[in-house]
Structure formats: structure tokens, C-alpha cells
Backbone as CSV, one residue per row, in Angstrom:
resi,resn,N_x,N_y,N_z,CA_x,CA_y,CA_z,C_x,C_y,C_z
1,MET,133.339,118.302,64.393,132.189,118.746,63.528,131.732,117.639,62.718
2,SER,130.446,117.496,62.619,129.845,116.327,61.860,129.839,116.648,60.344
3,SER,129.801,115.585,59.633,129.832,115.727,58.128,128.433,116.169,57.657
4,ARG,128.330,116.608,56.511,127.006,116.994,55.964,126.107,115.821,55.896
5,GLN,126.580,114.591,55.664,125.699,113.465,55.637,125.011,113.217,56.973
6,ASP,125.678,113.586,58.038,125.146,113.352,59.386,124.325,114.604,59.855
7,ASN,124.190,115.558,59.116,123.514,116.836,59.561,121.952,116.714,59.383
8,ALA,121.293,116.484,60.525,119.873,116.177,60.511,119.047,117.305,59.858
9,ILE,119.273,118.478,60.290,118.468,119.640,59.658,118.751,119.844,58.219
10,LEU,119.982,119.664,57.791,120.331,119.843,56.342,119.641,118.770,55.515
11,ASN,119.702,117.496,56.058,119.099,116.393,55.288,117.576,116.471,55.289
12,LYS,116.969,116.729,56.428,115.544,116.826,56.544,115.000,118.005,55.768
13,SER,115.644,119.093,55.745,115.171,120.251,55.008,115.212,119.984,53.498
14,PHE,116.281,119.253,53.009,116.385,118.915,51.683,115.331,117.935,51.253
15,GLU,115.088,116.900,52.049,114.085,115.913,51.750,112.690,116.554,51.729
16,PHE,112.468,117.506,52.683,111.200,118.214,52.685,111.056,119.024,51.431
17,ALA,112.112,119.649,50.930,112.013,120.444,49.648,111.569,119.490,48.490
18,VAL,112.137,118.292,48.507,111.698,117.366,47.428,110.276,117.046,47.558
19,ARG,109.776,116.862,48.724,108.273,116.586,48.934,107.484,117.747,48.534
20,ILE,107.969,118.986,48.824,107.276,120.192,48.391,107.192,120.346,46.888
21,VAL,108.280,120.023,46.260,108.298,120.104,44.761,107.308,119.107,44.205
22,ASN,107.205,117.935,44.815,106.219,116.946,44.329,104.839,117.348,44.629
23,LEU,104.635,118.017,45.787,103.260,118.643,46.094,102.926,119.664,45.093
24,TYR,103.810,120.510,44.663,103.605,121.565,43.675,103.224,120.866,42.348
25,LYS,103.915,119.830,41.950,103.616,119.109,40.671,102.190,118.551,40.789
26,TYR,101.884,118.002,41.947,100.520,117.443,42.139,99.413,118.468,42.038
27,LEU,99.640,119.550,42.740,98.669,120.680,42.734,98.374,121.260,41.374
28,THR,99.479,121.487,40.665,99.348,122.072,39.289,98.777,121.157,38.320
29,SER,99.096,119.836,38.410,98.600,118.854,37.378,97.230,118.354,37.718
30,GLU,96.952,118.046,38.969,95.664,117.442,39.381,94.619,118.485,39.637
31,HIS,94.979,119.662,40.206,94.018,120.556,40.595,94.109,121.919,39.770
32,LYS,95.006,122.031,38.946,95.235,123.246,38.107,95.291,124.421,39.123
33,GLU,95.960,124.256,40.210,96.077,125.323,41.228,97.465,125.878,41.090
34,TYR,97.557,127.201,40.825,98.858,127.835,40.521,99.258,128.909,41.482
35,VAL,98.370,129.418,42.322,98.727,130.547,43.180,99.252,130.041,44.566
36,LEU,98.445,129.221,45.205,98.821,128.632,46.499,99.986,127.730,46.316
37,SER,99.984,126.970,45.265,101.018,126.020,45.008,102.381,126.721,44.842
38,LYS,102.381,127.863,44.183,103.567,128.573,43.979,104.047,129.118,45.372
39,GLN,103.194,129.533,46.238,103.611,130.087,47.506,104.209,128.957,48.382
40,VAL,103.563,127.780,48.463,104.163,126.643,49.187,105.424,126.219,48.660
41,LEU,105.604,126.240,47.353,106.836,125.877,46.649,107.975,126.802,47.064
42,ARG,107.699,128.126,47.020,108.745,129.051,47.378,109.164,128.941,48.826
43,SER,108.185,128.913,49.770,108.536,128.939,51.133,109.111,127.533,51.527
44,GLY,108.548,126.470,51.046,108.952,125.117,51.438,110.346,124.757,50.983
45,THR,110.731,125.266,49.836,112.103,124.979,49.314,113.111,125.919,49.865
46,SER,112.620,127.159,50.288,113.517,128.137,50.893,114.069,127.681,52.227
47,ILE,113.383,126.861,52.941,113.891,126.325,54.219,115.284,125.740,54.037
48,GLY,115.375,124.764,53.105,116.647,124.054,52.867,117.737,124.932,52.383
49,VAL,117.375,125.859,51.430,118.327,126.784,50.873,118.981,127.550,52.016
50,ASN,118.175,128.096,52.944,118.689,128.903,53.998,119.508,128.062,55.065
51,VAL,119.115,126.861,55.254,119.910,125.941,56.110,121.214,125.712,55.497
52,HIS,121.256,125.445,54.184,122.478,125.217,53.457,123.395,126.407,53.539
53,GLU,122.805,127.639,53.328,123.589,128.875,53.391,124.090,129.163,54.744
54,ALA,123.278,128.707,55.786,123.787,128.938,57.172,125.025,128.101,57.461
55,ILE,125.097,126.936,56.975,126.182,126.041,57.169,127.429,126.529,56.513
56,GLU,127.247,127.308,55.477,128.396,127.955,54.677,128.599,129.326,55.189
57,GLY,127.898,129.761,56.302,128.026,131.149,56.802,129.356,131.544,57.169
58,PHE,129.588,132.859,57.112,130.922,133.450,57.373,131.190,133.632,58.811
59,SER,130.127,133.623,59.681,130.340,133.858,61.085,129.180,133.244,61.825
60,ASP,129.289,133.206,63.192,128.224,132.672,63.999,126.974,133.511,63.819
61,LYS,127.141,134.771,63.679,126.039,135.738,63.514,125.357,135.392,62.201
62,ASP,126.086,135.201,61.104,125.515,134.828,59.762,124.801,133.482,59.869
63,PHE,125.395,132.535,60.585,124.742,131.237,60.691,123.420,131.357,61.392
64,GLN,123.370,132.068,62.488,122.135,132.332,63.244,121.052,133.121,62.385
65,TYR,121.558,134.083,61.636,120.627,134.869,60.793,119.963,133.979,59.784
66,LYS,120.693,133.173,59.087,120.178,132.274,58.089,119.227,131.287,58.623
67,LEU,119.530,130.717,59.809,118.639,129.810,60.458,117.376,130.445,60.892
68,ASN,117.367,131.733,61.288,116.177,132.432,61.594,115.320,132.622,60.327
69,ILE,115.947,132.869,59.264,115.152,132.994,58.010,114.517,131.593,57.651
70,ALA,115.262,130.532,57.799,114.729,129.152,57.592,113.575,128.989,58.509
71,LEU,113.643,129.305,59.732,112.496,129.185,60.642,111.313,129.969,60.200
72,LYS,111.558,131.195,59.754,110.435,131.988,59.258,109.697,131.346,58.080
73,GLU,110.564,130.808,57.159,110.045,130.092,55.952,109.305,128.828,56.357
74,ALA,109.761,128.155,57.358,109.030,126.867,57.856,107.725,127.308,58.400
75,ARG,107.605,128.387,59.162,106.379,128.813,59.700,105.365,129.239,58.617
76,GLU,105.974,129.905,57.562,105.095,130.265,56.417,104.549,129.064,55.654
77,THR,105.452,128.032,55.507,105.015,126.860,54.800,103.951,126.098,55.649
78,GLU,104.060,126.149,56.937,103.013,125.557,57.778,101.659,126.279,57.567
79,TYR,101.723,127.521,57.354,100.476,128.335,57.023,99.880,127.871,55.728
80,TRP,100.703,127.809,54.683,100.169,127.372,53.342,99.658,125.960,53.412
81,LEU,100.260,125.065,54.095,99.834,123.655,54.203,98.476,123.653,54.851
82,ASN,98.300,124.428,55.947,97.057,124.573,56.650,95.893,125.061,55.692
83,LEU,96.276,126.168,54.916,95.291,126.638,53.945,94.975,125.649,52.905
84,LEU,95.949,124.902,52.399,95.615,123.851,51.360,94.699,122.831,51.813
85,VAL,94.886,122.358,53.116,93.988,121.330,53.599,92.558,121.873,53.934
86,LYS,92.526,123.121,54.388,91.239,123.780,54.679,90.441,124.024,53.443
87,THR,91.086,124.289,52.318,90.424,124.644,51.033,90.242,123.327,50.226
88,GLU,90.610,122.234,50.766,90.446,120.851,50.161,91.287,120.674,48.912
89,TYR,92.369,121.276,48.821,93.320,121.003,47.676,94.118,119.783,48.002
90,ILE,94.340,119.580,49.330,94.966,118.281,49.704,94.104,117.640,50.789
91,SER,94.179,116.334,50.817,93.342,115.590,51.906,93.952,115.755,53.281
92,GLN,93.195,115.408,54.212,93.676,115.433,55.654,94.849,114.504,55.842
93,ILE,94.867,113.338,55.194,95.962,112.428,55.298,97.209,112.959,54.654
94,GLN,97.110,113.574,53.458,98.229,114.220,52.802,98.776,115.346,53.657
95,TYR,97.911,116.135,54.248,98.292,117.219,55.081,99.084,116.691,56.347
96,GLU,98.541,115.760,57.076,99.128,115.220,58.203,100.524,114.640,57.959
97,ASN,100.644,113.949,56.821,101.861,113.381,56.380,102.992,114.436,56.180
98,ILE,102.706,115.458,55.414,103.721,116.431,55.042,103.848,117.446,56.162
99,ASN,102.821,117.734,56.887,102.924,118.729,58.002,103.786,118.084,59.224
100,GLU,103.706,116.829,59.279,104.559,116.201,60.323,106.066,116.467,60.055
101,ASP,106.440,116.450,58.811,107.847,116.759,58.441,108.126,118.213,58.712
102,CYS,107.184,119.037,58.421,107.261,120.500,58.605,107.480,120.756,60.119
103,THR,106.628,120.160,60.938,106.714,120.302,62.364,108.020,119.836,62.950
104,GLU,108.565,118.800,62.387,109.814,118.245,62.875,111.006,119.267,62.544
105,ILE,110.913,119.872,61.369,111.925,120.815,60.945,111.816,122.070,61.867
106,LEU,110.577,122.466,62.122,110.337,123.637,63.020,110.994,123.365,64.419
107,LYS,110.714,122.175,64.938,111.339,121.826,66.219,112.841,121.765,66.219
108,LEU,113.412,121.303,65.225,114.876,121.254,65.065,115.453,122.683,64.970
109,LEU,114.802,123.448,64.176,115.323,124.853,64.063,115.195,125.614,65.313
110,VAL,114.087,125.482,65.980,113.907,126.159,67.280,114.964,125.746,68.269
111,SER,115.212,124.351,68.318,116.134,123.845,69.295,117.555,124.397,68.973
112,ILE,117.913,124.346,67.742,119.236,124.914,67.426,119.390,126.396,67.772
113,LEU,118.365,127.143,67.399,118.431,128.546,67.744,118.453,128.935,69.209
114,LYS,117.686,128.059,70.015,117.723,128.260,71.439,119.124,128.013,71.980
115,LYS,119.738,126.945,71.443,121.119,126.579,71.935,122.081,127.719,71.590
116,LEU,121.869,128.258,70.434,122.826,129.374,69.936,122.508,130.595,70.837
117,ASN,121.323,130.933,71.203,120.990,131.987,72.067,121.616,131.816,73.529
118,ILE,121.485,130.619,73.968,122.077,130.347,75.345,123.602,130.507,75.332
119,LYS,124.188,129.938,74.223,125.670,130.047,74.106,126.102,131.523,74.011
120,ALA,125.355,132.305,73.162,125.670,133.761,73.010,125.465,134.450,74.408
121,SER,124.449,134.086,75.087,124.126,134.741,76.378,125.221,134.395,77.396
122,ASP,125.723,133.103,77.424,126.723,132.717,78.353,128.091,133.410,77.978
123,GLN,128.339,133.593,76.771,129.533,134.347,76.417,129.554,135.759,76.806
124,LYS,128.342,136.376,76.745,128.225,137.797,77.204,128.416,137.979,78.704
125,THR,127.902,137.049,79.406,128.065,137.035,80.899,129.473,136.809,81.336
126,HIS,130.254,136.234,80.539,131.658,135.935,80.977,132.692,136.906,80.403
127,GLU,132.119,137.890,79.618,133.013,138.983,79.197,133.214,139.965,80.251
128,PHE,134.386,140.509,80.321,134.689,141.552,81.334,134.791,142.969,80.669
């Protein structure tokens, strides 16, 4: 088992949360925007929290459940980022930069969950 320092999804989701907090500070200080910024703050930081909780999960089922929540939060964050760029609260360049990280996290989560589903499916077919 790899250490937490080597855990890509754990590290990327934490660093993404830091970026989201900085985005929130920017939106509230520069644009006096408090509604959308609070939404992206909540969903964007929730990804890492759920990944962290998944790693500390009690069972494989708990692990998968928490990663599914992280995936849901990542998709929601993607929505808020799209809305922020379309309403011109962030520039296209800002959007592309942070959304690239969001997309990478989404791909990692989908990949992990697919592997878990394959593993669970294989185990079911080998049970008698």
C-alpha cells in the first residue's frame, strides 16, 4: 500500500481545495460575489474531504461510497466553474487553469471507481 504522500488523488484534491479557497477569496474581495463563490467553495473543498474520509473508510463499500460522493462534488464544482466563467466572474484563462485540475480529478476518480467496480464484479462471478 502506498503512503499518503504518494497518493495522487489525495494530494491533487487537497491542492485543488487550496486553489478553490483562493478563488473564493478572489471572488469575494475583487467582485463582492458571495453566492456563487460560496457554492464553489463548498463543493470544491468537499472533494478532498471525501477522498480523505474514503482512505480512512471502514470497508471497501465505505471507501467506494465516499469516492462516489467526491465524484459528485467534482461534477458540481465543474458546473460552478462553468457558470463563473460564463457570467464573467473569472476570465477564460482563469477558468481553463482551474478547470484543468478539476478535470484531472474527475478522471482519476472515475478511473478508481471503474477499477473498484471491475474488482467487485470479478469477486461476484467467482463466488459459489
